[in-house]
N, C-alpha and C positions, 0 to 999 in steps of 0.2 A: 355861102361855103363854111365859112369864118364858125356861124355857130355849131353846124354840123361836126366840125373835126372840135372843136369845144367841148360836146357831150361825148363824141369818141372817147377822147381825152380820159374825162372825168371817169367814163362807166369802165372804163379799162382800167385807169387808178381806183379801182372802188374798191373799200375797205373789207381788209379780211379779218374773221373774228380777232378783237385786242385793239384792233385800231381805232380813233375816235373821228366822226365826219357828222357835219350838221345840213340838215336836211331842210330848205326853204319852201314851202310849196303855199299855192292859194287856199286849201283846205284842207285840214286833217278829219276823218271823221272819227272819234275815237272810240264810238257807240259806249263804252263805259259813261263818258261825261259830255258828250254830245260834240256838234261841230266845234273846230277851232279854227277861225278865219285867220289867215297872213299865217299860221303856222309854223314852227324853227320845230323838228325832230332832232335830239340827239343823241345818237348813238356808237354803244363802246362793249366791247368784249362779247359782240350774241344781242345786246339787250338795250331794250330803251332807258336811256341814264337823264332823258328829262325831254319833258312836249308842253309847249304854251306858245300863246300869242306873242308874235314881235322879240324873241327873246335877246339876248344882246351874245354877240360871237367872241369867245376870248379871241386875239390874234394868236395865229398860226393854227388853229383848226380848220382843217379843211371845209369848204361850203361847197354843197352842190344847191342853186340857187336855181329853181323850176317853180318860175309865178304863175304857169298856168295846170301844175300836177295837181291833182285831188287825191289822197294819202287814206286808205281805208285798210285795217289788219288784213291779214293774206285770208283767202277765203277757205272753210273750213266743214266737209261732208262726211258726215258723222256716218252714213252706212251707204257703203258702196263693195261690187266684186269688178273695180275698175280694170280692163287687162287681165281678168279673169274666166278658162270656161266653164261652162256650168259643171258642175259633176253630176254624181250619177245621187248623189243626196246622201244625209244623214239620217238617222231616226232619234236616237240618243248617244251622242259621244262630246258633253258639256268639259270633258277636257281638252280636246282640240284646240290646237290655235295653226290660222292656214298662213304659217309663214313661208312653208315649201312651194306657193303656190305663186308665190312674188318671184316676178324676172325682171332685174333691175336695168337689162341689156334692152329694151321693151321701149319704142320710140315713143310710145302713146305716157308716157312719164314725163318728156320734154312738152308734148302738147297741150298737158294741163298746167303743168307751170307755166305756160306761156299766157294760161288764160286766169292767173291769177291764184290757184289753186294748190297750197301750199300744206294740208294736212287732210288726211282720208284714214277713217275709220273701216276696215278692210275686215268684215266677217266673212266666217265660215259658212260655203252654201250647204243647201240641204233642211229640208225638216224637221219639226217636233224640237230639239234642242240639240243644235247641230256643232256647239263649241262657242269658241272665245274670239272676241275680234281684237284687232294689232290695231295702233296707230302707225300710218307712215308718212313720211315725206315724199315727192314725188320726184327725190332730188339723192346720187347717191351711184357709186359706183358697184355698193354689195347693198345686201337685204340688210345685213348691219349699219349701214352708214344710213338706209333708206328711215329703219326703225327708229320711231321714236316713243314708243312704251308700249309694252305690252303686261296684261291682256287691257283691253278697253271695258270691254261688256260679255255678260252672259248672252250670248244668242238667244232667245225664246219664244217657237211659235204657237200661239192658245188661241184652240179652236173651240165654239161653242158644244163640243162633243165630251160626253164621258170620256172616252179613250184619252181625250188631250188633258184632261183635266186630271187626271187619274194616275198618267205619265208625271205631272209636276208635282202631285200629292206624294207621290211614291219616293222622288227624288229626295221631299226634302224628311221620309219616314227614314230613308237610309240614312240620312245626314243625324236623326235622333237617333238610330240603332248605333252611327258609332258616338255619340255623347254620353250614351249610357254603359256601353262598355269602356269608354275613356275612365268612366267614375265608377267604374267597378275596380279598372286596374291601379286607378290610383288607391285607392279605397285599402286593396289588397295588398298594396307594396309599402302604403302606410302602415299595416297593421304588421309588416314583416320585421320596418323598420324599426318601431316599438318593441318587437318581440327580443331583437337584437340587442336593442340597449340593457332591457331589463336585463337578460342573460349575460351581457358583459360586467352590468354590476355588480351580480349576483355570484360570478364567475373572478372578479374581484376581491368582494368582500369575504369569499371564502378561503382566496389564497392567502390574506391577511390573518383572517384565522387560524390560517395550518402554522403560517410563521411566528406565531405570537407563543403557539404549546411548543416548537423545536427549538425557538429563543426567548426567553420570557425578557431579555435586555433588548432585543428586537427594535424597541419603539424609543429607547435613548440614544440606538444609534441610527436611528431613521432621524430622532431632530440634528444629531452631530453632521451629519449628512447636508440637510440642509443650511448650516453653518455658511459663512462666507470662505471662500479658499484660501490659502493663504495665500501671499506673494509670489509668484513666478508657477502661480499652477494652477488649471484649468478646474472651472466649476463641469461635474459631470455634463449638464446639458450644454456646455461650450465643450467638449469632448473633438467636436466636428468643426473642420473647417467655416467661419462665418459664410463663405461662398457658397458650400455643401448646404448650410441651412437656409440662405433666400432660395435656392432651387427647389427644399423642398416645400416654400410656403408658396411657391408660383407653381408646383404643381398641381394639376387638374383634379377633382374629386373624381374619385373611382366610379364606375359606371352605377355600382351598389347602391351608390352612396344619394344616386340622381334618378329622381322620376324618370322614364323615358316615355313617351305618350307613344302609344301605337300607331302607326303609320296607316291612315286612313284609303280606302280603294280610291283610284285615281276619278273615278268617277262622280265620287261623293266631296272630293275635296273643291269643288266649285262651291257646291250649296253653302259648304260651313266658310269659305271666305262670303257669300251672300249674308248671312248672318254674323261675321263679323263687321259688315261694311267695308271689306278689302274689294270687294267687287261689285259693282253695279249691275240688274238683268235691263235689257230690253227687252221689252212685252211686247212681239208682234200679232197685229189683229187683224181682224178686217170686217166685221160687222159692229153694228153695235151690242149686239146678243155677246159677241165675243169676252167685250169688254166687262158686261155683269156677272161672267162665268169666270173671268180673271180675277175677281171683285172674291167672288167667293171660294178662291182659293188662295189668293195672297195674304189676304186680311187677318188670316190666323198670324203669318208672318208679320209681326209690327218691326223689327230690325234691319228687315231684307229694304233696299233702297231701289227705286227702279223707274222707268220711262215708257212710253208706247211708243210703236212705229206702227204707219199704216198707212198704206197706198191711198189714194183719193182715183174714185171711180165713180162714172154715174148709176151705176146698182148700188154703189156703196150709202147705208144709212146713219152713218157717223155721228150727223149733225145731231140728231137724236139726243147724244151723249156727251154734246159738246161743252152744256154748262156743269153738268156734274164731273166731267175731267175738268174742267176749269175752277172749279170749289176749289179741287185738289190740290191746286196750283201745279198741277204735272207737265213736265216737259214731252212733247210731242214734234218725234220727226213724222215727215213729213215731204208730200211733193208739191209745188207750186200747183196749183191744180183750180181752174175752175168748175166745176162738176154740177149737174142736174140733181132735182131733186128726182125720188123714186117715183117712178109712171107720174111724170112731170115736164114739164118746160120749164120750171123755175130754175133761174143759176143761184147755186151756191157759193159761196167765198168762204169756204171752212176755215180754213186757217185764221182769218179775219174773224170769223165768229168763236174758233178759239182763244184767240188771244183778247177780243172783250171779253170772255167768259172768265179769263184770270189765268188761263194756263199761259206755259212758254212755248216756246216755236224755232224750231229748227228743222228748216228748208232743204233740199238735197234734189239734184237734176231728177227729170223724169226719169232717165233711162242713165247707161253707163257708158253711152259710146259719146265719144268724141263730139259730135253735133250737138249732145242733150247739155254738156257740158257747155258750151259756147251760147245756148240759148239757156242756160240756167238763171242770169241775172234778168237778160230782157223779161224771162217767165214769169220772177218775182217782182218786175217791174209794173207788167199787167194785173197785179194782183195789188198791188199800191194802189192805182188806177183805178181800184173795185171795192175799197175800199179798206185795204191793210195799212194801215200806219207806217211811215216810212222807218224810224225809228226801229219798231221792232223784223219790219223785214232785213234791216241792215245786221240786227243781231241774230238774226237767224239762220244769215248765210256765215258766220264768223262764229260771236260768242257760245250763243245758244248751241252748236254745234260740238264747238271743245268743251261745253258743260257736258254735252252728252258722254264725251270721250275721259271724261274726269281731269281734264286740263283749263277748265278755265282759271285757273288762278296762274296758269303763265301764256297761254294763249288767246286768241278770239276780240282783243280790246288793246289801243293806243294808248298805252299808261308805262308810269314810270318803275323800270324792274321788270315788268313783260319782255318773254322776247320777239326780239326785233324782227317777224313776219309780216312784212308791209309789200304791199301793193300799189304801184303809182299808176292814177288812172289820165288819159286825157280829157276826160268831162265826167260829170257824170256816171258811178255804175251802172244806174240803171237804167240809163238811156241808152237805145241799140247802139247809137252812133261812138260812143266811146270805147277806147280802144284801154289795154294793156300798155304803158310804157316803159316800166321797167317794176323788176321782184325783186324782194330783199328778203332773203332767207335768214334767218339765225345771222343779221348783222353785215352779211356778206349778198351784193348785189349779183343773183344767176341770171336774169333777164334783164335786157337793156335793150329797148327799142329805138334805132337810130334813125334819123328821114335825110 
């Protein structure tokens, strides 16, 4: 009874952002630096400020001592439409973001949070190039409170068809056309500026010559004007108050003196962002042939950063290109499935094959239902039992998902200076009997299990 009251008190007094708290656990699965036994995690201001084994705690710091808990980073699902209905589909809407589809009042988000999910990559529905994903946390009273970052990636479906390849090629051609237009506009502006300078110099020179003709002593007067003024008088350039002169210095240049680039079409801008590396692309494929056709298009785009996403199905043949994907060290987002080789009963653990080949792996639930999220880690546990390294499996549901969202520097592992999104488990997270005991989101306990 006393233990229950103590846990209730500790969770009720859980730290808000800015408070300092130390949490002692049996083990911390850091992901980035391996497991730490008898770990102490120090959290302040929404971030992890220290983590290590048996660290001393200064007097006065609140300590949550849970020797049975195992701590992991919050789970990251980089590819989901959790809680959203299927739409009619889009063909080519790369500028779209699905923010309007989010209902923060839905009970669904609380269910995910209680399962240890702290970050979601929510993508727009449709085929072709339906738009850009956003990053959410399943917690908040408004969409803005739930929104972590945007955009996350540009969603692209590519098939081994001429039409699919053509759509992607033409998108980059439109970006080329914009860059050509930009270069021409800049060149035109520079020529106009040069012409203005020459005209201004010529005009000033002519004026000076005219003054000399009208007044032979003009040069002497000019010299006299440059002399220092007598005491008690102001120089011509100081005739205005100092404050007025400072205001003129701070005045922005006129538009005519600054080149203003043409505004790109909203459907072209995402592809310009890809080339400037301010946006990445999630290339969704289904077959080995799709991957080869993708390379045929994307190989020419040397500056574009991209990664793969594909479902795992028994009729799939993506094991045929696993070694090629691994050679490129690509990040692959897929599901924790054991599949059958085409036209045979041979089982294939493609996620494990990809990791052995050198690819980075991010795993998502098999579906977007609460039941699938509940089965997520047990499904990954079955892959571990059939050859997927445990450290790769843990990274696949945390750090690599954060990498797909472009947030690996702040999320996905338990490290100093990273956001304190932490899940505390009653046992090994991959064991079906383990349960979420508590969830910390940005340094604040938002879920607590009290027995």
